[in-house]
N, CA, C and O atoms as a Maestro MAE file, in Angstrom:
{
 s_m_m2io_version
 :::
 2.0.0
}

f_m_ct {
 s_m_title
 :::
 protein
 m_atom[280] {
  # First column is atom index #
  i_m_mmod_type
  r_m_x_coord
  r_m_y_coord
  r_m_z_coord
  i_m_residue_number
  s_m_chain_name
  s_m_pdb_residue_name
  s_m_pdb_atom_name
  i_m_atomic_number
  :::
  1 25 -14.890 13.502 10.619 1 A "MET " " N  " 7
  2 3 -13.961 13.035 9.622 1 A "MET " " CA " 6
  3 2 -13.915 11.507 9.707 1 A "MET " " C  " 6
  4 15 -13.712 10.948 10.786 1 A "MET " " O  " 8
  5 25 -14.098 10.849 8.593 2 A "ASP " " N  " 7
  6 3 -14.065 9.391 8.544 2 A "ASP " " CA " 6
  7 2 -12.657 8.944 8.195 2 A "ASP " " C  " 6
  8 15 -12.128 9.288 7.138 2 A "ASP " " O  " 8
  9 25 -12.056 8.176 9.089 3 A "LEU " " N  " 7
  10 3 -10.710 7.667 8.873 3 A "LEU " " CA " 6
  11 2 -10.738 6.154 8.830 3 A "LEU " " C  " 6
  12 15 -11.522 5.510 9.527 3 A "LEU " " O  " 8
  13 25 -9.869 5.599 8.002 4 A "LYS " " N  " 7
  14 3 -9.698 4.149 7.972 4 A "LYS " " CA " 6
  15 2 -8.945 3.734 9.228 4 A "LYS " " C  " 6
  16 15 -8.379 4.571 9.932 4 A "LYS " " O  " 8
  17 25 -8.944 2.448 9.496 5 A "LEU " " N  " 7
  18 3 -8.308 1.934 10.703 5 A "LEU " " CA " 6
  19 2 -6.812 2.228 10.729 5 A "LEU " " C  " 6
  20 15 -6.277 2.625 11.764 5 A "LEU " " O  " 8
  21 25 -6.136 2.035 9.601 6 A "ASP " " N  " 7
  22 3 -4.698 2.312 9.577 6 A "ASP " " CA " 6
  23 2 -4.404 3.802 9.748 6 A "ASP " " C  " 6
  24 15 -3.387 4.167 10.337 6 A "ASP " " O  " 8
  25 25 -5.280 4.660 9.240 7 A "GLU " " N  " 7
  26 3 -5.110 6.097 9.438 7 A "GLU " " CA " 6
  27 2 -5.315 6.470 10.909 7 A "GLU " " C  " 6
  28 15 -4.604 7.323 11.441 7 A "GLU " " O  " 8
  29 25 -6.278 5.836 11.553 8 A "GLN " " N  " 7
  30 3 -6.493 6.085 12.977 8 A "GLN " " CA " 6
  31 2 -5.288 5.639 13.803 8 A "GLN " " C  " 6
  32 15 -4.891 6.321 14.747 8 A "GLN " " O  " 8
  33 25 -4.708 4.490 13.443 9 A "ASN " " N  " 7
  34 3 -3.520 3.996 14.145 9 A "ASN " " CA " 6
  35 2 -2.333 4.939 13.963 9 A "ASN " " C  " 6
  36 15 -1.600 5.206 14.915 9 A "ASN " " O  " 8
  37 25 -2.143 5.445 12.745 10 A "LEU " " N  " 7
  38 3 -1.052 6.392 12.497 10 A "LEU " " CA " 6
  39 2 -1.231 7.662 13.316 10 A "LEU " " C  " 6
  40 15 -0.274 8.177 13.894 10 A "LEU " " O  " 8
  41 25 -2.438 8.155 13.361 11 A "LEU " " N  " 7
  42 3 -2.717 9.371 14.113 11 A "LEU " " CA " 6
  43 2 -2.490 9.156 15.610 11 A "LEU " " C  " 6
  44 15 -1.926 10.018 16.284 11 A "LEU " " O  " 8
  45 25 -2.929 8.011 16.127 12 A "ALA " " N  " 7
  46 3 -2.729 7.704 17.552 12 A "ALA " " CA " 6
  47 2 -1.237 7.568 17.867 12 A "ALA " " C  " 6
  48 15 -0.772 8.060 18.895 12 A "ALA " " O  " 8
  49 25 -0.488 6.901 16.985 13 A "ASP " " N  " 7
  50 3 0.961 6.757 17.197 13 A "ASP " " CA " 6
  51 2 1.658 8.112 17.132 13 A "ASP " " C  " 6
  52 15 2.580 8.381 17.902 13 A "ASP " " O  " 8
  53 25 1.215 8.957 16.216 14 A "PHE " " N  " 7
  54 3 1.808 10.286 16.085 14 A "PHE " " CA " 6
  55 2 1.593 11.102 17.359 14 A "PHE " " C  " 6
  56 15 2.498 11.799 17.818 14 A "PHE " " O  " 8
  57 25 0.402 11.011 17.920 15 A "ARG " " N  " 7
  58 3 0.083 11.775 19.130 15 A "ARG " " CA " 6
  59 2 0.872 11.287 20.345 15 A "ARG " " C  " 6
  60 15 1.068 12.045 21.295 15 A "ARG " " O  " 8
  61 25 1.322 10.041 20.325 16 A "ARG " " N  " 7
  62 3 2.119 9.498 21.428 16 A "ARG " " CA " 6
  63 2 3.572 9.962 21.379 16 A "ARG " " C  " 6
  64 15 4.284 9.874 22.379 16 A "ARG " " O  " 8
  65 25 4.014 10.453 20.229 17 A "LEU " " N  " 7
  66 3 5.404 10.898 20.082 17 A "LEU " " CA " 6
  67 2 5.649 12.181 20.866 17 A "LEU " " C  " 6
  68 15 4.733 12.980 21.059 17 A "LEU " " O  " 8
  69 25 6.889 12.377 21.316 18 A "PRO " " N  " 7
  70 3 7.222 13.674 21.933 18 A "PRO " " CA " 6
  71 2 7.173 14.784 20.879 18 A "PRO " " C  " 6
  72 15 7.233 14.506 19.681 18 A "PRO " " O  " 8
  73 25 7.067 16.017 21.315 19 A "SER " " N  " 7
  74 3 6.877 17.132 20.378 19 A "SER " " CA " 6
  75 2 8.034 17.268 19.394 19 A "SER " " C  " 6
  76 15 7.805 17.632 18.240 19 A "SER " " O  " 8
  77 25 9.265 16.989 19.809 20 A "ALA " " N  " 7
  78 3 10.411 17.081 18.894 20 A "ALA " " CA " 6
  79 2 10.296 16.038 17.784 20 A "ALA " " C  " 6
  80 15 10.587 16.327 16.623 20 A "ALA " " O  " 8
  81 25 9.873 14.835 18.139 21 A "ALA " " N  " 7
  82 3 9.706 13.781 17.141 21 A "ALA " " CA " 6
  83 2 8.535 14.094 16.211 21 A "ALA " " C  " 6
  84 15 8.601 13.802 15.016 21 A "ALA " " O  " 8
  85 25 7.470 14.682 16.744 22 A "GLN " " N  " 7
  86 3 6.343 15.084 15.906 22 A "GLN " " CA " 6
  87 2 6.791 16.109 14.867 22 A "GLN " " C  " 6
  88 15 6.401 16.027 13.702 22 A "GLN " " O  " 8
  89 25 7.604 17.066 15.286 23 A "GLN " " N  " 7
  90 3 8.090 18.088 14.350 23 A "GLN " " CA " 6
  91 2 8.979 17.467 13.277 23 A "GLN " " C  " 6
  92 15 8.934 17.871 12.115 23 A "GLN " " O  " 8
  93 25 9.783 16.487 13.670 24 A "GLU " " N  " 7
  94 3 10.641 15.801 12.700 24 A "GLU " " CA " 6
  95 2 9.800 15.064 11.663 24 A "GLU " " C  " 6
  96 15 10.110 15.092 10.472 24 A "GLU " " O  " 8
  97 25 8.742 14.409 12.116 25 A "VAL " " N  " 7
  98 3 7.841 13.701 11.189 25 A "VAL " " CA " 6
  99 2 7.161 14.696 10.252 25 A "VAL " " C  " 6
  100 15 7.061 14.444 9.052 25 A "VAL " " O  " 8
  101 25 6.697 15.813 10.783 26 A "LEU " " N  " 7
  102 3 6.040 16.820 9.946 26 A "LEU " " CA " 6
  103 2 6.999 17.405 8.918 26 A "LEU " " C  " 6
  104 15 6.606 17.649 7.777 26 A "LEU " " O  " 8
  105 25 8.246 17.633 9.304 27 A "ASP " " N  " 7
  106 3 9.241 18.143 8.363 27 A "ASP " " CA " 6
  107 2 9.501 17.141 7.243 27 A "ASP " " C  " 6
  108 15 9.622 17.516 6.077 27 A "ASP " " O  " 8
  109 25 9.585 15.868 7.609 28 A "TYR " " N  " 7
  110 3 9.827 14.837 6.607 28 A "TYR " " CA " 6
  111 2 8.646 14.712 5.649 28 A "TYR " " C  " 6
  112 15 8.837 14.535 4.446 28 A "TYR " " O  " 8
  113 25 7.447 14.801 6.170 29 A "VAL " " N  " 7
  114 3 6.254 14.734 5.318 29 A "VAL " " CA " 6
  115 2 6.220 15.921 4.357 29 A "VAL " " C  " 6
  116 15 5.861 15.765 3.190 29 A "VAL " " O  " 8
  117 25 6.590 17.091 4.839 30 A "ALA " " N  " 7
  118 3 6.635 18.272 3.965 30 A "ALA " " CA " 6
  119 2 7.661 18.081 2.848 30 A "ALA " " C  " 6
  120 15 7.424 18.471 1.705 30 A "ALA " " O  " 8
  121 25 8.808 17.474 3.191 31 A "PHE " " N  " 7
  122 3 9.842 17.204 2.186 31 A "PHE " " CA " 6
  123 2 9.318 16.246 1.114 31 A "PHE " " C  " 6
  124 15 9.501 16.482 -0.080 31 A "PHE " " O  " 8
  125 25 8.670 15.172 1.546 32 A "ILE " " N  " 7
  126 3 8.132 14.187 0.594 32 A "ILE " " CA " 6
  127 2 7.055 14.816 -0.279 32 A "ILE " " C  " 6
  128 15 6.988 14.550 -1.479 32 A "ILE " " O  " 8
  129 25 6.225 15.637 0.317 33 A "ARG " " N  " 7
  130 3 5.153 16.294 -0.434 33 A "ARG " " CA " 6
  131 2 5.708 17.211 -1.515 33 A "ARG " " C  " 6
  132 15 5.218 17.210 -2.644 33 A "ARG " " O  " 8
  133 25 6.734 17.996 -1.173 34 A "LYS " " N  " 7
  134 3 7.357 18.871 -2.170 34 A "LYS " " CA " 6
  135 2 7.989 18.059 -3.284 34 A "LYS " " C  " 6
  136 15 7.923 18.439 -4.453 34 A "LYS " " O  " 8
  137 25 8.603 16.939 -2.922 35 A "LYS " " N  " 7
  138 3 9.260 16.086 -3.911 35 A "LYS " " CA " 6
  139 2 8.259 15.557 -4.930 35 A "LYS " " C  " 6
  140 15 8.551 15.511 -6.125 35 A "LYS " " O  " 8
  141 25 7.085 15.160 -4.464 36 A "HIS " " N  " 7
  142 3 6.086 14.578 -5.352 36 A "HIS " " CA " 6
  143 2 5.212 15.617 -6.036 36 A "HIS " " C  " 6
  144 15 4.452 15.269 -6.940 36 A "HIS " " O  " 8
  145 25 5.293 16.870 -5.641 37 A "GLU " " N  " 7
  146 3 4.521 17.917 -6.310 37 A "GLU " " CA " 6
  147 2 5.321 18.593 -7.415 37 A "GLU " " C  " 6
  148 15 4.869 19.595 -7.969 37 A "GLU " " O  " 8
  149 25 6.489 18.074 -7.747 38 A "GLY " " N  " 7
  150 3 7.255 18.628 -8.853 38 A "GLY " " CA " 6
  151 2 8.547 19.290 -8.440 38 A "GLY " " C  " 6
  152 15 9.335 19.654 -9.312 38 A "GLY " " O  " 8
  153 25 8.807 19.465 -7.170 39 A "GLY " " N  " 7
  154 3 10.050 20.079 -6.732 39 A "GLY " " CA " 6
  155 2 11.261 19.225 -7.034 39 A "GLY " " C  " 6
  156 15 12.340 19.763 -7.284 39 A "GLY " " O  " 8
  157 25 11.117 17.910 -7.019 40 A "GLY " " N  " 7
  158 3 12.226 17.003 -7.274 40 A "GLY " " CA " 6
  159 2 11.931 16.087 -8.435 40 A "GLY " " C  " 6
  160 15 12.220 14.892 -8.367 40 A "GLY " " O  " 8
  161 25 11.364 16.615 -9.495 41 A "ALA " " N  " 7
  162 3 10.946 15.789 -10.620 41 A "ALA " " CA " 6
  163 2 12.133 15.142 -11.321 41 A "ALA " " C  " 6
  164 15 11.992 14.060 -11.891 41 A "ALA " " O  " 8
  165 25 13.306 15.785 -11.290 42 A "GLU " " N  " 7
  166 3 14.464 15.219 -11.959 42 A "GLU " " CA " 6
  167 2 14.987 13.990 -11.210 42 A "GLU " " C  " 6
  168 15 15.479 13.046 -11.828 42 A "GLU " " O  " 8
  169 25 14.880 14.006 -9.886 43 A "GLU " " N  " 7
  170 3 15.401 12.915 -9.080 43 A "GLU " " CA " 6
  171 2 14.418 11.752 -8.977 43 A "GLU " " C  " 6
  172 15 14.804 10.647 -8.595 43 A "GLU " " O  " 8
  173 25 13.181 11.986 -9.307 44 A "GLU " " N  " 7
  174 3 12.138 10.991 -9.125 44 A "GLU " " CA " 6
  175 2 12.271 9.874 -10.148 44 A "GLU " " C  " 6
  176 15 12.407 10.141 -11.342 44 A "GLU " " O  " 8
  177 25 12.235 8.644 -9.702 45 A "SER " " N  " 7
  178 3 12.266 7.516 -10.615 45 A "SER " " CA " 6
  179 2 10.859 7.259 -11.119 45 A "SER " " C  " 6
  180 15 9.897 7.503 -10.390 45 A "SER " " O  " 8
  181 25 10.708 6.775 -12.344 46 A "PRO " " N  " 7
  182 3 9.366 6.558 -12.873 46 A "PRO " " CA " 6
  183 2 8.644 5.464 -12.085 46 A "PRO " " C  " 6
  184 15 9.204 4.400 -11.820 46 A "PRO " " O  " 8
  185 25 7.418 5.737 -11.726 47 A "ALA " " N  " 7
  186 3 6.617 4.778 -10.970 47 A "ALA " " CA " 6
  187 2 6.029 3.736 -11.907 47 A "ALA " " C  " 6
  188 15 5.931 3.965 -13.113 47 A "ALA " " O  " 8
  189 25 5.643 2.609 -11.363 48 A "SER " " N  " 7
  190 3 5.116 1.535 -12.194 48 A "SER " " CA " 6
  191 2 3.731 1.864 -12.749 48 A "SER " " C  " 6
  192 15 3.317 1.284 -13.753 48 A "SER " " O  " 8
  193 25 3.002 2.797 -12.102 49 A "ASP " " N  " 7
  194 3 1.665 3.132 -12.580 49 A "ASP " " CA " 6
  195 2 1.658 4.339 -13.516 49 A "ASP " " C  " 6
  196 15 0.597 4.871 -13.843 49 A "ASP " " O  " 8
  197 25 2.823 4.760 -13.938 50 A "ARG " " N  " 7
  198 3 2.922 5.895 -14.860 50 A "ARG " " CA " 6
  199 2 3.617 5.453 -16.143 50 A "ARG " " C  " 6
  200 15 4.447 4.544 -16.135 50 A "ARG " " O  " 8
  201 25 3.269 6.100 -17.226 51 A "CYS " " N  " 7
  202 3 3.976 5.828 -18.470 51 A "CYS " " CA " 6
  203 2 4.792 7.065 -18.828 51 A "CYS " " C  " 6
  204 15 4.356 8.195 -18.612 51 A "CYS " " O  " 8
  205 25 5.949 6.841 -19.364 52 A "SER " " N  " 7
  206 3 6.796 7.970 -19.726 52 A "SER " " CA " 6
  207 2 6.435 8.448 -21.127 52 A "SER " " C  " 6
  208 15 6.143 7.645 -22.014 52 A "SER " " O  " 8
  209 25 6.459 9.740 -21.310 53 A "ILE " " N  " 7
  210 3 6.159 10.332 -22.604 53 A "ILE " " CA " 6
  211 2 7.481 10.596 -23.305 53 A "ILE " " C  " 6
  212 15 8.317 11.361 -22.824 53 A "ILE " " O  " 8
  213 25 7.649 9.966 -24.422 54 A "LYS " " N  " 7
  214 3 8.890 10.125 -25.173 54 A "LYS " " CA " 6
  215 2 8.671 11.153 -26.281 54 A "LYS " " C  " 6
  216 15 7.585 11.250 -26.853 54 A "LYS " " O  " 8
  217 25 9.705 11.903 -26.565 55 A "SER " " N  " 7
  218 3 9.600 12.871 -27.647 55 A "SER " " CA " 6
  219 2 9.571 12.127 -28.977 55 A "SER " " C  " 6
  220 15 10.212 11.086 -29.119 55 A "SER " " O  " 8
  221 25 8.836 12.650 -29.945 56 A "PRO " " N  " 7
  222 3 8.756 11.965 -31.236 56 A "PRO " " CA " 6
  223 2 10.120 11.931 -31.924 56 A "PRO " " C  " 6
  224 15 10.947 12.830 -31.767 56 A "PRO " " O  " 8
  225 25 10.319 10.874 -32.679 57 A "GLU " " N  " 7
  226 3 11.587 10.721 -33.385 57 A "GLU " " CA " 6
  227 2 11.694 11.756 -34.502 57 A "GLU " " C  " 6
  228 15 10.700 12.132 -35.124 57 A "GLU " " O  " 8
  229 25 12.895 12.194 -34.734 58 A "GLU " " N  " 7
  230 3 13.149 13.097 -35.855 58 A "GLU " " CA " 6
  231 2 13.148 12.273 -37.145 58 A "GLU " " C  " 6
  232 15 13.830 11.254 -37.246 58 A "GLU " " O  " 8
  233 25 12.383 12.726 -38.109 59 A "ARG " " N  " 7
  234 3 12.319 12.030 -39.392 59 A "ARG " " CA " 6
  235 2 12.696 13.022 -40.486 59 A "ARG " " C  " 6
  236 15 11.870 13.826 -40.917 59 A "ARG " " O  " 8
  237 25 13.926 12.960 -40.924 60 A "PRO " " N  " 7
  238 3 14.366 13.922 -41.944 60 A "PRO " " CA " 6
  239 2 13.612 13.774 -43.267 60 A "PRO " " C  " 6
  240 15 13.427 14.764 -43.975 60 A "PRO " " O  " 8
  241 25 13.173 12.563 -43.614 61 A "GLU " " N  " 7
  242 3 12.447 12.382 -44.872 61 A "GLU " " CA " 6
  243 2 11.093 13.076 -44.840 61 A "GLU " " C  " 6
  244 15 10.602 13.516 -45.879 61 A "GLU " " O  " 8
  245 25 10.489 13.180 -43.678 62 A "ALA " " N  " 7
  246 3 9.211 13.856 -43.557 62 A "ALA " " CA " 6
  247 2 9.372 15.377 -43.555 62 A "ALA " " C  " 6
  248 15 8.456 16.098 -43.952 62 A "ALA " " O  " 8
  249 25 10.504 15.854 -43.120 63 A "ALA " " N  " 7
  250 3 10.748 17.284 -43.073 63 A "ALA " " CA " 6
  251 2 10.986 17.855 -44.471 63 A "ALA " " C  " 6
  252 15 10.722 19.036 -44.697 63 A "ALA " " O  " 8
  253 25 11.471 17.061 -45.400 64 A "LYS " " N  " 7
  254 3 11.792 17.552 -46.748 64 A "LYS " " CA " 6
  255 2 10.531 17.760 -47.593 64 A "LYS " " C  " 6
  256 15 10.452 18.724 -48.356 64 A "LYS " " O  " 8
  257 25 9.560 16.880 -47.465 65 A "GLU " " N  " 7
  258 3 8.366 16.961 -48.288 65 A "GLU " " CA " 6
  259 2 7.125 17.122 -47.410 65 A "GLU " " C  " 6
  260 15 6.947 16.372 -46.451 65 A "GLU " " O  " 8
  261 25 6.269 18.092 -47.729 66 A "PRO " " N  " 7
  262 3 5.020 18.221 -46.967 66 A "PRO " " CA " 6
  263 2 4.077 17.072 -47.347 66 A "PRO " " C  " 6
  264 15 4.138 16.552 -48.461 66 A "PRO " " O  " 8
  265 25 3.238 16.698 -46.442 67 A "LEU " " N  " 7
  266 3 2.289 15.611 -46.655 67 A "LEU " " CA " 6
  267 2 0.950 16.192 -47.068 67 A "LEU " " C  " 6
  268 15 0.357 16.995 -46.348 67 A "LEU " " O  " 8
  269 25 0.478 15.776 -48.240 68 A "PHE " " N  " 7
  270 3 -0.799 16.245 -48.743 68 A "PHE " " CA " 6
  271 2 -1.747 15.060 -48.855 68 A "PHE " " C  " 6
  272 15 -1.365 13.995 -49.341 68 A "PHE " " O  " 8
  273 25 -2.961 15.243 -48.412 69 A "THR " " N  " 7
  274 3 -3.985 14.211 -48.580 69 A "THR " " CA " 6
  275 2 -5.185 14.823 -49.273 69 A "THR " " C  " 6
  276 15 -5.416 16.030 -49.196 69 A "THR " " O  " 8
  277 25 -5.935 13.991 -49.941 70 A "GLU " " N  " 7
  278 3 -7.123 14.468 -50.636 70 A "GLU " " CA " 6
  279 2 -8.366 13.932 -50.007 70 A "GLU " " C  " 6
  280 15 -9.469 14.233 -50.465 70 A "GLU " " O  " 8
  :::
 }
 m_bond[279] {
  # First column is bond index #
  i_m_from
  i_m_to
  i_m_order
  :::
  1 1 2 1
  2 2 3 1
  3 3 4 2
  4 3 5 1
  5 5 6 1
  6 6 7 1
  7 7 8 2
  8 7 9 1
  9 9 10 1
  10 10 11 1
  11 11 12 2
  12 11 13 1
  13 13 14 1
  14 14 15 1
  15 15 16 2
  16 15 17 1
  17 17 18 1
  18 18 19 1
  19 19 20 2
  20 19 21 1
  21 21 22 1
  22 22 23 1
  23 23 24 2
  24 23 25 1
  25 25 26 1
  26 26 27 1
  27 27 28 2
  28 27 29 1
  29 29 30 1
  30 30 31 1
  31 31 32 2
  32 31 33 1
  33 33 34 1
  34 34 35 1
  35 35 36 2
  36 35 37 1
  37 37 38 1
  38 38 39 1
  39 39 40 2
  40 39 41 1
  41 41 42 1
  42 42 43 1
  43 43 44 2
  44 43 45 1
  45 45 46 1
  46 46 47 1
  47 47 48 2
  48 47 49 1
  49 49 50 1
  50 50 51 1
  51 51 52 2
  52 51 53 1
  53 53 54 1
  54 54 55 1
  55 55 56 2
  56 55 57 1
  57 57 58 1
  58 58 59 1
  59 59 60 2
  60 59 61 1
  61 61 62 1
  62 62 63 1
  63 63 64 2
  64 63 65 1
  65 65 66 1
  66 66 67 1
  67 67 68 2
  68 67 69 1
  69 69 70 1
  70 70 71 1
  71 71 72 2
  72 71 73 1
  73 73 74 1
  74 74 75 1
  75 75 76 2
  76 75 77 1
  77 77 78 1
  78 78 79 1
  79 79 80 2
  80 79 81 1
  81 81 82 1
  82 82 83 1
  83 83 84 2
  84 83 85 1
  85 85 86 1
  86 86 87 1
  87 87 88 2
  88 87 89 1
  89 89 90 1
  90 90 91 1
  91 91 92 2
  92 91 93 1
  93 93 94 1
  94 94 95 1
  95 95 96 2
  96 95 97 1
  97 97 98 1
  98 98 99 1
  99 99 100 2
  100 99 101 1
  101 101 102 1
  102 102 103 1
  103 103 104 2
  104 103 105 1
  105 105 106 1
  106 106 107 1
  107 107 108 2
  108 107 109 1
  109 109 110 1
  110 110 111 1
  111 111 112 2
  112 111 113 1
  113 113 114 1
  114 114 115 1
  115 115 116 2
  116 115 117 1
  117 117 118 1
  118 118 119 1
  119 119 120 2
  120 119 121 1
  121 121 122 1
  122 122 123 1
  123 123 124 2
  124 123 125 1
  125 125 126 1
  126 126 127 1
  127 127 128 2
  128 127 129 1
  129 129 130 1
  130 130 131 1
  131 131 132 2
  132 131 133 1
  133 133 134 1
  134 134 135 1
  135 135 136 2
  136 135 137 1
  137 137 138 1
  138 138 139 1
  139 139 140 2
  140 139 141 1
  141 141 142 1
  142 142 143 1
  143 143 144 2
  144 143 145 1
  145 145 146 1
  146 146 147 1
  147 147 148 2
  148 147 149 1
  149 149 150 1
  150 150 151 1
  151 151 152 2
  152 151 153 1
  153 153 154 1
  154 154 155 1
  155 155 156 2
  156 155 157 1
  157 157 158 1
  158 158 159 1
  159 159 160 2
  160 159 161 1
  161 161 162 1
  162 162 163 1
  163 163 164 2
  164 163 165 1
  165 165 166 1
  166 166 167 1
  167 167 168 2
  168 167 169 1
  169 169 170 1
  170 170 171 1
  171 171 172 2
  172 171 173 1
  173 173 174 1
  174 174 175 1
  175 175 176 2
  176 175 177 1
  177 177 178 1
  178 178 179 1
  179 179 180 2
  180 179 181 1
  181 181 182 1
  182 182 183 1
  183 183 184 2
  184 183 185 1
  185 185 186 1
  186 186 187 1
  187 187 188 2
  188 187 189 1
  189 189 190 1
  190 190 191 1
  191 191 192 2
  192 191 193 1
  193 193 194 1
  194 194 195 1
  195 195 196 2
  196 195 197 1
  197 197 198 1
  198 198 199 1
  199 199 200 2
  200 199 201 1
  201 201 202 1
  202 202 203 1
  203 203 204 2
  204 203 205 1
  205 205 206 1
  206 206 207 1
  207 207 208 2
  208 207 209 1
  209 209 210 1
  210 210 211 1
  211 211 212 2
  212 211 213 1
  213 213 214 1
  214 214 215 1
  215 215 216 2
  216 215 217 1
  217 217 218 1
  218 218 219 1
  219 219 220 2
  220 219 221 1
  221 221 222 1
  222 222 223 1
  223 223 224 2
  224 223 225 1
  225 225 226 1
  226 226 227 1
  227 227 228 2
  228 227 229 1
  229 229 230 1
  230 230 231 1
  231 231 232 2
  232 231 233 1
  233 233 234 1
  234 234 235 1
  235 235 236 2
  236 235 237 1
  237 237 238 1
  238 238 239 1
  239 239 240 2
  240 239 241 1
  241 241 242 1
  242 242 243 1
  243 243 244 2
  244 243 245 1
  245 245 246 1
  246 246 247 1
  247 247 248 2
  248 247 249 1
  249 249 250 1
  250 250 251 1
  251 251 252 2
  252 251 253 1
  253 253 254 1
  254 254 255 1
  255 255 256 2
  256 255 257 1
  257 257 258 1
  258 258 259 1
  259 259 260 2
  260 259 261 1
  261 261 262 1
  262 262 263 1
  263 263 264 2
  264 263 265 1
  265 265 266 1
  266 266 267 1
  267 267 268 2
  268 267 269 1
  269 269 270 1
  270 270 271 1
  271 271 272 2
  272 271 273 1
  273 273 274 1
  274 274 275 1
  275 275 276 2
  276 275 277 1
  277 277 278 1
  278 278 279 1
  279 279 280 2
  :::
 }
}
């Protein structure tokens, strides 16, 4: 497995933790993962690299007459 330097450092630091602290870190990671997979979509703030999809505006003038093109 090829790991970047920062990933190797995180793994080494994780292995130095006592088992109770390791379990706490794993629980927190599971919580974050569920949050970002859609479990907490309502609480999630929009990220800067995402665009929000807005519902189209209601246009009563368009609803009254069908649009025909030739």
